[in-house]
GUZA-850675 format. One line per 5 residues: number of its first residue (from 1); their letters; for each residue y, z, x of N, C-alpha, C, O. Coordinates in steps of 0.02 Angstrom, whole numbers, plus 50000, padded with zeros to 5 digits. Layout:
N
NUM) a) Y/Z/X/Y/Z/X/Y/Z/X/Y/Z/X ~ ...
This chain:
151
1) mdrld) 50558/49347/49315/50449/49317/49284/50450/49317/49243/50475/49364/49211 ~ 50418/49256/49210/50443/49246/49086/50346/49268/49114/50319/49277/49169 ~ 50322/49267/49038/50273/49307/49013/50200/49265/49057/50145/49288/49072 ~ 50236/49183/49070/50162/49130/49089/50131/49168/49178/50076/49186/49199 ~ 50216/49166/49215/50226/49215/49260/50167/49275/49267/50116/49284/49300
6) iriat) 50206/49311/49218/50155/49374/49231/50098/49346/49222/50067/49346/49275 ~ 50062/49318/49171/49989/49316/49129/49957/49292/49223/49911/49321/49252 ~ 50001/49225/49258/49951/49195/49303/49932/49290/49397/49887/49315/49431 ~ 49999/49294/49384/49995/49361/49416/49934/49387/49377/49882/49360/49396 ~ 49927/49432/49329/49887/49480/49305/49804/49456/49331/49772/49497/49364
11) ylqrd) 49766/49374/49310/49744/49403/49336/49712/49371/49390/49651/49365/49395 ~ 49789/49335/49462/49750/49352/49508/49760/49425/49563/49754/49425/49624 ~ 49778/49485/49518/49773/49536/49533/49724/49572/49517/49710/49626/49544 ~ 49691/49542/49469/49634/49590/49481/49551/49537/49487/49500/49540/49453 ~ 49568/49500/49536/49527/49456/49561/49583/49402/49618/49632/49370/49600
16) gtstn) 49560/49407/49675/49612/49401/49746/49566/49338/49742/49595/49292/49771 ~ 49502/49317/49716/49499/49242/49736/49534/49184/49696/49560/49130/49714 ~ 49526/49219/49625/49526/49190/49574/49545/49095/49594/49600/49084/49619 ~ 49508/49049/49585/49561/48996/49616/49622/48978/49552/49636/49013/49504 ~ 49651/48912/49570/49704/48905/49530/49674/48860/49488/49699/48853/49431
21) agiar) 49620/48825/49506/49573/48791/49422/49593/48832/49372/49630/48820/49324 ~ 49552/48906/49395/49505/48971/49364/49553/48997/49318/49537/49014/49262 ~ 49605/49000/49337/49698/49035/49305/49714/48999/49254/49734/49015/49198 ~ 49697/48929/49286/49778/48894/49244/49699/48880/49146/49716/48880/49086 ~ 49627/48871/49176/49603/48882/49119/49589/48920/49060/49577/48909/49001
26) kvgvs) 49599/48992/49118/49633/49065/49064/49694/49083/49039/49707/49125/48997 ~ 49731/49045/49073/49823/49064/49033/49803/49004/48998/49820/49015/48939 ~ 49774/48940/49003/49801/48870/48950/49843/48832/48975/49882/48812/48931 ~ 49858/48805/49040/49905/48761/49088/49866/48721/49126/49805/48716/49120 ~ 49896/48696/49162/49858/48621/49201/49888/48680/49285/49937/48715/49299
31) eetvr) 49837/48662/49311/49811/48693/49398/49872/48685/49406/49905/48736/49402 ~ 49908/48623/49419/49972/48594/49468/50026/48662/49436/50053/48697/49479 ~ 50036/48676/49366/50060/48726/49340/50058/48774/49385/50097/48785/49431 ~ 50000/48809/49367/50000/48882/49420/49994/48871/49492/50010/48918/49528 ~ 49973/48817/49519/50010/48790/49613/50075/48814/49611/50097/48864/49640
36) rrlkr) 50116/48762/49564/50177/48775/49567/50231/48847/49569/50274/48874/49604 ~ 50196/48853/49509/50239/48926/49492/50193/48996/49563/50231/49028/49598 ~ 50124/49005/49568/50105/49035/49628/50178/49035/49687/50215/49082/49698 ~ 50180/48993/49704/50209/48950/49758/50279/48976/49746/50318/48991/49790 ~ 50290/48980/49680/50364/49009/49652/50374/49101/49691/50401/49127/49740
41) lmqgg) 50344/49115/49647/50317/49207/49651/50320/49209/49747/50367/49227/49783 ~ 50273/49191/49760/50248/49191/49820/50309/49196/49864/50333/49247/49889 ~ 50340/49108/49870/50407/49134/49935/50467/49168/49887/50514/49201/49908 ~ 50456/49156/49835/50513/49225/49818/50480/49300/49819/50478/49328/49765 ~ 50452/49336/49878/50446/49390/49865/50430/49418/49804/50437/49479/49800
46) fikvv) 50407/49380/49742/50366/49433/49694/50316/49444/49704/50312/49503/49686 ~ 50242/49424/49732/50197/49411/49737/50167/49435/49796/50213/49463/49825 ~ 50119/49441/49828/50083/49431/49880/49995/49442/49902/49962/49493/49904 ~ 49981/49386/49914/49901/49401/49914/49904/49442/49966/49954/49435/50002 ~ 49865/49484/49982/49816/49534/50015/49729/49535/50017/49698/49543/49964
51) avpda) 49706/49530/50059/49646/49582/50066/49652/49639/50108/49682/49646/50161 ~ 49596/49701/50055/49588/49757/50088/49531/49801/50083/49494/49828/50042 ~ 49545/49793/50159/49480/49806/50169/49439/49901/50143/49469/49954/50137 ~ 49363/49884/50134/49358/49955/50123/49352/50024/50166/49295/50047/50158 ~ 49394/50067/50211/49435/50094/50265/49322/50105/50268/49286/50078/50310
56) rkigy) 49297/50152/50210/49253/50195/50241/49177/50164/50234/49124/50196/50233 ~ 49183/50111/50230/49117/50028/50250/49116/50010/50287/49066/49976/50301 ~ 49179/50018/50343/49190/49966/50413/49216/50054/50455/49269/50059/50486 ~ 49178/50098/50448/49165/50164/50483/49242/50229/50490/49241/50285/50516 ~ 49303/50194/50455/49334/50265/50455/49351/50266/50387/49378/50235/50342
61) dsqvl) 49289/50369/50416/49270/50415/50358/49336/50478/50357/49320/50536/50342 ~ 49417/50461/50376/49440/50501/50374/49498/50471/50361/49531/50435/50399 ~ 49515/50491/50290/49610/50475/50239/49635/50542/50228/49610/50596/50214 ~ 49707/50513/50242/49731/50571/50218/49828/50563/50199/49871/50518/50201 ~ 49826/50599/50189/49940/50620/50147/49914/50651/50198/49864/50681/50218
66) iglqv) 49996/50621/50219/50042/50682/50257/50085/50688/50227/50114/50640/50202 ~ 50108/50767/50220/50168/50761/50210/50231/50788/50259/50217/50832/50299 ~ 50269/50774/50258/50335/50832/50321/50402/50819/50295/50433/50771/50272 ~ 50417/50900/50308/50496/50889/50337/50512/50876/50378/50487/50901/50428 ~ 50553/50840/50382/50611/50834/50471/50676/50836/50452/50696/50824/50395
71) dadki) 50727/50857/50524/50766/50868/50516/50814/50799/50476/50814/50739/50492 ~ 50857/50837/50411/50892/50778/50384/50924/50700/50441/50914/50640/50429 ~ 50963/50727/50497/50982/50700/50527/50910/50622/50581/50915/50572/50617 ~ 50851/50671/50544/50813/50626/50556/50757/50582/50525/50708/50556/50551 ~ 50774/50583/50476/50709/50564/50407/50722/50470/50422/50668/50442/50422
76) dyvsd) 50763/50437/50430/50792/50380/50473/50722/50350/50532/50682/50305/50518 ~ 50723/50390/50596/50697/50416/50667/50632/50397/50619/50609/50342/50606 ~ 50611/50469/50594/50530/50489/50606/50471/50434/50542/50410/50440/50533 ~ 50526/50378/50507/50466/50355/50465/50476/50295/50514/50429/50262/50535 ~ 50535/50285/50530/50502/50192/50565/50467/50243/50628/50462/50183/50639
81) alaam) 50446/50277/50665/50415/50290/50703/50339/50312/50692/50300/50323/50738 ~ 50320/50317/50597/50260/50301/50593/50265/50257/50559/50218/50218/50569 ~ 50304/50238/50515/50302/50171/50501/50256/50097/50571/50227/50045/50559 ~ 50275/50135/50640/50255/50068/50700/50178/50098/50721/50147/50073/50768 ~ 50149/50157/50678/50083/50152/50720/50055/50142/50706/50076/50139/50648
86) neisw) 50010/50129/50704/49921/50070/50667/49893/50126/50629/49921/50126/50574 ~ 49845/50180/50634/49849/50243/50606/49882/50220/50520/49845/50208/50472 ~ 49932/50219/50519/49983/50231/50457/49989/50177/50414/50033/50137/50428 ~ 49947/50165/50350/49967/50091/50314/50027/50133/50262/49989/50103/50225 ~ 50056/50154/50242/50124/50172/50197/50143/50220/50224/50109/50262/50253
91) vsvtt) 50224/50217/50213/50281/50279/50203/50311/50280/50191/50342/50227/50187 ~ 50338/50335/50174/50358/50330/50082/50426/50414/50094/50407/50472/50102 ~ 50499/50391/50092/50527/50430/50123/50549/50444/50039/50578/50407/49999 ~ 50521/50518/50028/50541/50544/49973/50601/50612/49978/50639/50629/50023 ~ 50585/50646/49891/50628/50695/49865/50569/50775/49862/50509/50787/49861
96) gsfdi) 50615/50803/49862/50560/50888/49836/50552/50907/49895/50600/50892/49931 ~ 50495/50944/49928/50437/51002/49939/50479/50962/50028/50522/50982/50067 ~ 50423/50880/50023/50454/50832/50074/50462/50784/50090/50441/50741/50052 ~ 50501/50759/50160/50540/50720/50163/50522/50636/50152/50560/50591/50134 ~ 50445/50633/50170/50420/50599/50197/50355/50603/50190/50332/50659/50183
101) fawat) 50317/50556/50190/50242/50522/50141/50229/50465/50175/50265/50416/50184 ~ 50147/50482/50199/50140/50433/50268/50053/50454/50224/50037/50509/50203 ~ 50011/50389/50220/49960/50381/50208/49923/50340/50301/49930/50290/50335 ~ 49887/50401/50301/49828/50379/50386/49773/50378/50382/49750/50429/50355 ~ 49715/50321/50404/49656/50309/50386/49631/50311/50464/49668/50284/50505
106) lksld) 49563/50346/50490/49541/50370/50543/49467/50364/50553/49438/50343/50503 ~ 49435/50374/50594/49378/50356/50606/49341/50414/50591/49294/50414/50552 ~ 49368/50482/50633/49337/50552/50602/49389/50599/50606/49445/50575/50612 ~ 49384/50670/50605/49392/50698/50569/49438/50734/50644/49494/50759/50642 ~ 49392/50726/50702/49420/50741/50774/49469/50683/50798/49509/50697/50842
111) tlsef) 49470/50607/50766/49532/50576/50795/49586/50592/50738/49640/50587/50766 ~ 49595/50608/50678/49661/50637/50628/49646/50706/50673/49656/50677/50726 ~ 49639/50735/50682/49698/50789/50728/49689/50768/50798/49735/50728/50805 ~ 49648/50772/50871/49693/50706/50887/49758/50692/50865/49809/50712/50894 ~ 49758/50660/50815/49829/50601/50794/49870/50649/50766/49922/50656/50798
116) lrrsv) 49865/50680/50723/49928/50724/50710/49957/50790/50781/50017/50805/50788 ~ 49898/50821/50827/49940/50861/50866/49976/50793/50926/50037/50793/50920 ~ 49955/50746/50971/49968/50724/50995/50023/50664/50966/50078/50686/50981 ~ 50032/50595/50931/50069/50585/50892/50121/50588/50839/50180/50575/50846 ~ 50081/50612/50769/50135/50640/50722/50168/50691/50744/50229/50682/50737
121) gqieg) 50153/50741/50768/50170/50830/50799/50219/50783/50847/50278/50792/50833 ~ 50212/50751/50883/50290/50740/50943/50325/50712/50911/50381/50720/50936 ~ 50330/50675/50859/50399/50646/50861/50442/50696/50842/50437/50746/50807 ~ 50492/50665/50877/50611/50714/50867/50624/50715/50791/50651/50673/50755 ~ 50590/50795/50770/50652/50780/50704/50604/50812/50696/50626/50867/50681
126) vrkme) 50508/50817/50695/50452/50856/50626/50453/50923/50657/50439/50941/50714 ~ 50473/50960/50600/50491/51039/50563/50429/51060/50561/50411/51111/50590 ~ 50386/51019/50521/50320/51043/50471/50278/50970/50426/50291/50921/50391 ~ 50212/51014/50466/50189/50924/50425/50117/50972/50374/50089/51014/50409 ~ 50098/50967/50322/50064/50956/50304/50013/50930/50272/50029/50912/50215
131) tfisl) 49930/50917/50293/49907/50875/50254/49842/50859/50194/49807/50905/50173 ~ 49836/50819/50181/49783/50800/50085/49761/50770/50116/49789/50720/50138 ~ 49653/50801/50141/49638/50736/50160/49598/50729/50094/49577/50768/50052 ~ 49595/50638/50109/49577/50629/50068/49472/50656/50054/49429/50660/50097 ~ 49467/50667/49986/49377/50681/49969/49361/50606/49947/49319/50585/49987
136) gfrke) 49376/50563/49906/49364/50556/49874/49422/50491/49811/49475/50508/49785 ~ 49397/50441/49805/49452/50409/49737/49408/50391/49679/49350/50374/49670 ~ 49471/50407/49638/49452/50421/49559/49475/50310/49530/49442/50263/49508 ~ 49541/50321/49550/49571/50272/49547/49598/50237/49615/49614/50282/49654 ~ 49610/50166/49646/49640/50133/49691/49659/50071/49687/49621/50037/49722
141) eygln) 49707/50032/49655/49761/49981/49625/49821/49986/49682/49864/50021/49706 ~ 49787/49918/49683/49866/49911/49728/49922/49851/49692/49898/49803/49661 ~ 50003/49861/49700/50037/49855/49673/50050/49879/49614/50022/49931/49598 ~ 50109/49835/49552/50090/49853/49501/50049/49824/49427/50014/49773/49429 ~ 50060/49870/49354/50008/49842/49335/50024/49819/49273/50031/49842/49216
146) mesva) 50026/49769/49299/50072/49682/49252/50077/49684/49193/50130/49682/49163 ~ 50015/49689/49164/49988/49716/49094/50054/49764/49070/50080/49759/49014 ~ 50074/49807/49117/50125/49867/49069/50196/49817/49063/50234/49822/49014 ~ 50206/49775/49115/50281/49729/49132/50284/49656/49062/50328/49622/49037 ~ 50215/49663/49053/50217/49617/48977/50256/49639/48921/50299/49611/48888
151) t) 50219/49714/48916/50265/49754/48853/50331/49760/48849/50357/49790/48802
């Protein structure tokens, strides 16, 4: 990615509904240049454009980070099983006290409790599970801060 690609991606990251024409005006190139570069960046897997719903506004009041300690030979199995669950939006294999972290979003504490006991807790290889319930967000961004890439 060159500096122009980064500038284009930065505007799109700030406002995913930005038009090619609007971005072109802001970065000082033609709309066709923006269209061509965005196509290349998306096809190359450098960026993707997605819609992110506000979970709480649509009735999902329970969001939780789940830390899991698992048998060493089951890390791939457990992380794949978690990744296949609709309630989980990301899974990360990590170092430290926990082998895996996962982010889950559910409608209520009752459905969270049921999910942890009947789904996550039943995965073969899970030794210990600790949950960190989100009480609110102070910052919620996605991807990489493109302004830091440009420096």
